N, C-alpha and C positions, 0 to 999 in steps of 0.2 A: 120608851125602850122599844116598843113595837115598831115605831117608825124607822128606828135605826136598823132594825133587822131587815125591814123591807128595802131600805136604801142599800144595805149591804148586798142583798140578793140581786137587786137590779144592777148594781155595779159589777157583781160577778158575772152576770149574764152578758153585760156589755163587753167586758174584757174577753170572755170566751168567744163572743161573736166577732170581736175585732181580731183575735188571734186566728180564728178560722178563716176570716176574710183575707188576712194578710198571708196565711199559709197557702190559700188558693192562688195568690199572686206569685208565689215562689215556684219557678219551673222545676220539674223533677224528671229525671230519666232513669231507666232501669237496666240493670245487667242481670240476665238470667244465668243460673247455674244448673244445667241439665245433667244430672248424674244419677248413679245408682245408690240411692239413700237406703234401700231395703237390704241389699245383700253385701254391699261393700261400703258400709257407713264410714269406716275409718279413713279410707282414701277420699271420700266425698267431703268429710269434715276437714281434712287437712287442706284440701283445695279451698274450701270456703274460708278457712282461717287465713290462708295466705292472701286471698283477695281482700279480706276484711282489714288486715293490718296495713296493707298498701293504701287502701282507700281511706283509712283513718288518718294516715299521714297528711292527707290534703283536706281533712275535715269533711269527707264525704261530699266534696263540692269541687266543680271545675268551672272557672269563669262565671261564678255566681249561680251555677246550675247544680241543684242537689242530685246526687247519684245514690240510688238504693239498689240493694241486692235482693234477688228473688230465687228461692229454692224451687226447683222442679225435679221430680223423681221419676226416672224412666225404668227403674228396677232391672236394668240390663236388657230391657225389651225394645226391639227396634221400632215396633209400631207405636209404642207409648212415647218414645223419643220423638217420632214424627209428629205426634199430637202436640207435644210441647213446643216443637218448632212452629206448628200452625198457630198455637196460642201466641207465640212471640210475634208472628206476622200481624195478628189482629190487635196487638197492643201498641197504641200510637205513642207510648213512652219508652218502648223497649229498643235499645240501641245495639246490644251485643249479647252473645251467649258464651259462657265458659262451659266447656265440656268436662267429662269425667274420665275415669280410667278405661272405659270400654271402647274399643275401636269399632265393633260391628255396627252400632247405631249410626256412627259417622260415615262409615263406608257405605252402608245400605241407603242412607238418606243423602248422600253427597250431591246427587243431581238436584234434588229438591232444594237443598240448602243454597247451592250456588245459583240455580235458576231464579231464586227469589231474593238473592242478594242479602242473605243473613250473615253478618260478620260473626264467625265462630272462632273462639280462641281456645287452643288445645294445650292444657298444661300436663297431661299424662298420656292419653291414648297414643299408641305408637305405630299403628298400622300405616304402612308405606303409602297407600293410595290416598289417604285422607287429604293431604295438602297438594295433591297433584292433579286437580281438576283441569282438563285441557282448555283453558280459557284465560285470557288476560284479566277477566273479571272474577277470577278465583277468589273466594271470600273466606277461606279457612286458613288460619295461621297457627303454627305450632311452636311451642317452647318446651321441648321434651325429647325423649329418645325418638328416633326415626328408624323403623324396622329395616329400611334399606341399608342401614349401617349397623343396627343392633344385631342382626343375624350374623354378620361377619365378625362382630365383637365376640359373640358367644363361641363361635368356632375358634377364634384366635385365643381366647382365654382357655378353652378346653385343651388346645394344643400346647400352649406355652406354659400355663400354670399347672396343668395336670398331666402333661405328657400323654394326652389321650389322642390316639391316632385311629381309633375305631369307635366313634360315638354312636349311640342309639338316639335317634331324633324322635321326640315324643311331643306332639302338639295337639292343642284343642281343635275341635272340628268347627271352626268359625272362620270368618274372613280374616281375623287376626292371625289365626293359625296358617291360613293360606299365604298371607303376606310374609310371615316368617319362614315358611317352608321354602318359598322362592329364594329368599336372600340367603338362607342357610345352605341350600343346595349349591347356589352360585359360589359361595365362599369355599365350600368343600371341594368343588370342581377346580377352583383356582389353586388349591393346595394339592390337588391330586389325591384327595382322601375319599375312600369309599365308606359310607356309613354302614354300621353293622345292621341297621334296620331303620325304617321310618314308620311310625304308627300314629294314628289320630285317636282322640278320645272325646267323648261328649261331655257337656256340662252335667252336673249332678252325678259324677262318677261314683259308682258303688265300690265298696271295699273289695268284694270278690272279683270285680272286673279289674281293679287296680292290681290285685295279686296276679291275675292272669297276664296282664301287661308286663309286670316285672319278671314273671317267669319267661316270657318271650325275650326279654332283655338278657337274662341269664343264659338262655339257650343260644342266643346269638353271639355269646362271648364278647359282649361290648365292654369297652374300657371306661366308659363314662356315659352319662345321660345328658343330653341337651334338652332342656324342658321349656316348653312354652305353655304356661297354664296360669290360672288365677288361684286364689287361696284354697277353695274347696277341693279342686282336683289335685292341686299340688300337694296338699296335705295327705290325701289318700295315697298318692304315689310314694311320698316319703315314708308314711306308715308301713306301706307294703315292703319297702326296702329294709326297714328295721326288723322285719320278721325273717330275713335271710340269714344264713350262716355268715360268720365273719369273713370268710374267704370269697364270698359271693357278692359282697356289698361293693358298690362302685360310687364315685362321687357324682353329684348332680350339679350341673351348671345351668341355672335357670334365668329366664327372663324375669322382669321385676313384678309381674302380676301377683306373685305370691306375697308381696309386701303390702298389698292393699287392704289387709284385714287381720285376722287373728292366727295366721300361720305360725307365728312365734309362740303362741300359747298352745296350739295343738301339738306342734313339734317343739316341745319345751327344751330347756337347756340340757336336760338329761338325755332326751332322745337325740339331740343334735350332737352328742358325743358318739352316737351309734351311726347316724347317717350324716354324711358330709354334704351340706347344701350351701352353695354360693349363688349369688344372683347379681344381675346388673343394677347399677345405680348411676346417676350422674354424680359428678365428683365433689360438689360442695357438701360439707357436713358441719352442723353446729357443734360437733364434737372435735373439730379440728383444733389443734393447739400449735401456735397461738391462733385464736379466732380473729379474722380481719375486722377492722373497725366497723364496717357496715353490718357484719354478722353480730357483733356485740350490741350495736344499736337496735337492730331488728329484734334480737332475742329479748332485750329489755322491754320492748314494746309488747311482745307476745306475753310476757309474764304479767304486764300491767293489765292487758285486756282479758287474759284467761288465768287469773290468780288461783283459782280453785283447781285447775287442771295441770298447770305447767309451772314448775319451779326449777327444773334442770333441763338441759338439752335433750336428755333421754326421754323426756315426757312428750316430745313432739313426735307423734306417731305418723307413719307413712310420710316421712320428711320430704321426699321428692315432690309430693303433691303440694305441700306448703311452699317449698322453695320456688318451684316453677310458677305456681299461681301468683306468688308475690311479685316475681320478676315480670311476669306477663301482664299483671295489672299495672305495674309501673309503666310498661311500654304502652298499654292502652291509654292510660291517663296522659302520657306524653302526646299521643296521637290526637286525643280529644282537645288538647290545648289549641290546636290550629284549625279546629272545625267550628263553624257557626252553629251553635247548639240551639238557638232560638228561631230557626228558619221556618218552623211550622210544618215542614214536609218531612215526615219521618223516613220515607224511602230515600229521599235525597240525602238526608243526614247519614243514613247507613252507608250509602254509596260514597259519600265524602269521607266517612271514617275509614272505609277500606282503602281508599286512595291515600289517606293520611298515614295509615299504618305502613304502606309501601314506601312512603317518602320521608320517614323520620330521619332527620339529619343532625339532631342534637343528641349527644351521648346520654344514654340512660343507665344510671348506675344500679346494678342489681346484685344479688347474692352470687349467682353463677359467674358473672363477669360484667364489664361495662359494655353495653350494646351500642356500637357506633352506628350501624344501620342494620337493624335486625331483620328487616324484610325488604323485598324489592318486587318488581313486576314479574309475575310468573310467565314462563314460556317453555316450550319444549327444550330450548337450549339453556334454560335456567331452572332446572327441576327442583332445586333447593331454595327457590326464592322465598318461600313461606316457611322456612326452617330457621329458627333463631339459634339453634345449637348444632354442633357437628360431632363427628366421630371422636374428636379429641376430648370431648366432655363425658365420655363413657368410662365408667370404672367398675370394678368388681368389688362385692361386699359380702359380709356375713353378719349373722346375728351374734351379739355378745351374750355373756352370761346374764345380763340384766335386760335382755331383749332389745338392746340398742343396736342400731345398724352401724356397723363399723366398715367404712370405706377403706379398702386395702390396696388396690393396685389399679393403675390406669391401663388403657388398652395397649397391647404389645405393639 
């Protein structure tokens, strides 16, 4: 009996050794996801899940090469994100980075990213300068809103959907706010509209400061607020509006930063009867009826992979993060199909990937649309070369009674 136990142990060790050895022979590459997992977990998780579902469709493998995902948390901090990019450069298996919802880390570190040839794919952050690095070797690619167009959409929705001809512009004091202020001012100038006021606010906005800002809005006799903020600051502004008298409350037309977390819980369905908040989204929704076949297929996969979290479309939180990440991963995988993945030179591989992304000529079927040629070579004459979506994909939305995001209208 003893000898059989010994033989069984030896056999187990041999199998384990064989598996480890064979595993070492299987090449693997990594895709980083550099996002704010501390303060905006919901948006980060939505992006992660979109990436995961698309990658699972190909068995986490391209041309015999295993692809794995790596979480990196920058907590909304520009310096920490730079550190994550430096980690990427030192990782000889890392081929690309998916970004998160924040624009400031990408804008602040844009030179470093491009000078070092880091392929960065952007499924949420909307800051205009992100994809417009002035070089044909621009290595940042976006499938999301673009603030050079989102600012105009905010103004158009305010004018056409709310008959607002005297908006108060309220923006966060970051490079994302800078990007939107520029595009919103340009759109207002084209319309011949003079804003009732323009004001900036810092992150971690306190309730007393939010009330002061809203009093400024009331004093300016604004007809609506155009808001560029994330969850924490947007919640404080909305709460301050609920404290006003009925005849002082005006609608809020917001950028989509407020959908990246728990805004719908802080400003619950009862409070949303008091304050009218609409926000930008791209136009695909899992709540669409009828849902197109690809939407049905993808949703079935989501339920299989996350059975404890998702049983209905309403369970997909921060849906634009999921949708954009899914489509962008599909595009990335298409680009990787034409790249020699076993060449041994990771810098050359990254450069080849950038060129492949710009040269995709096989249609990629996604949730937002079928991408015929999502990207091309960047130049001053082709500023949207690294933008997979356009103004026609921008819609206005609201939260429903069950906290679902209801896409309502497309850009005027």
